C-alpha positions as CSV (number, residue, x, y, z in Angstrom):
1,M,-7.4,49.6,21.0
2,T,-10.9,50.8,20.1
3,D,-13.8,50.3,22.5
4,D,-15.5,48.0,19.9
5,L,-12.5,45.8,19.6
6,E,-12.0,45.6,23.4
7,G,-15.7,44.7,23.8
8,S,-15.4,42.0,21.2
9,F,-12.4,40.6,23.0
10,R,-14.2,40.6,26.3
11,K,-17.3,38.9,24.8
12,T,-15.1,36.2,23.2
13,L,-13.2,35.6,26.4
14,A,-16.5,35.2,28.3
15,D,-17.9,32.7,25.8
16,A,-18.6,29.5,27.8
17,N,-18.3,27.3,24.7
18,L,-14.9,28.7,23.9
19,Q,-13.8,28.3,27.5
20,A,-14.9,24.6,27.4
21,A,-13.1,24.0,24.1
22,V,-9.9,25.5,25.5
23,Y,-10.2,23.5,28.7
24,S,-10.8,20.3,26.8
25,G,-8.0,21.0,24.3
26,T,-5.6,21.7,27.1
27,G,-6.4,18.5,28.8
28,L,-5.9,16.6,25.6
29,L,-2.5,18.2,25.1
30,M,-1.4,17.3,28.6
31,Q,-2.4,13.7,28.0
32,K,-0.5,13.5,24.8
33,R,2.6,15.1,26.4
34,Q,2.5,12.6,29.2
35,A,2.5,9.8,26.7
36,V,5.4,11.3,24.8
37,V,7.6,12.1,27.8
38,N,7.2,8.7,29.4
39,R,10.6,7.5,30.6
40,E,10.5,4.6,28.3
41,V,9.9,6.9,25.3
42,L,12.1,9.9,26.2
43,P,14.3,9.0,29.2
44,D,16.2,12.3,29.1
45,Y,13.1,14.5,29.1
46,Q,14.0,16.4,32.2
47,E,17.6,17.1,31.0
48,L,16.2,18.4,27.7
49,R,13.8,20.6,29.6
50,D,16.6,22.0,31.7
51,Q,18.7,22.7,28.6
52,A,15.8,24.4,27.0
53,R,15.2,26.6,30.1
54,A,18.9,27.5,30.1
55,L,18.8,28.5,26.4
56,K,15.7,30.6,27.0
57,E,17.2,32.4,30.0
58,H,20.3,33.1,28.0
59,A,18.4,34.4,25.0
60,L,16.2,36.7,27.2
61,G,19.3,37.9,29.1
62,N,21.0,38.8,25.9
63,L,17.9,39.8,24.0
64,D,19.3,43.2,23.0
65,Y,22.3,41.6,21.3
66,Y,20.1,39.0,19.4
67,L,17.6,41.6,18.3
68,E,20.3,43.8,16.9
69,Q,21.8,40.8,15.2
70,F,18.4,40.0,13.7
71,E,17.9,43.6,12.6
72,G,21.3,43.5,10.8
73,Q,20.3,40.3,9.0
74,V,16.9,41.6,7.9
75,V,18.4,44.9,6.7
76,A,21.2,43.1,4.8
77,R,18.5,41.2,2.9
78,G,16.6,44.4,2.0
79,G,14.0,44.3,4.8
80,K,13.0,46.8,7.3
81,V,12.7,46.4,11.1
82,V,10.3,48.7,13.1
83,W,11.1,49.1,16.8
84,C,8.2,49.8,19.1
85,R,8.4,50.6,22.8
86,D,5.4,48.5,23.8
87,G,2.4,46.6,22.5
88,K,0.3,49.7,22.2
89,E,2.8,51.3,19.9
90,A,3.2,48.1,17.9
91,A,-0.6,47.9,17.5
92,A,-0.8,51.5,16.3
93,F,1.9,50.8,13.8
94,L,0.0,47.8,12.4
95,V,-3.2,49.7,12.1
96,R,-1.4,52.5,10.2
97,L,0.2,49.9,8.0
98,A,-3.1,48.1,7.3
99,L,-4.7,51.4,6.4
100,E,-2.0,52.4,3.8
């Protein structure tokens, strides 16, 4: 990441108006979720949450399998998958792609 971009990120993250908007938006989302997951509206909410957590843990525990399966499907349809070791390598690839 360039120094200019990092400086821009830091300035944005320090923006008090942005922080207030995020805080306000987060509170609103929490209120809406509480209304939706009310036992009268969604009585099996906790069970659904537990199932979702189990699915997530399974997917993460078998991520190599699912990523290889995904790559095979993309390639079979004429696409290309680029593997990167970390975020820095992915960002560098995207910059190179954008400059082409």
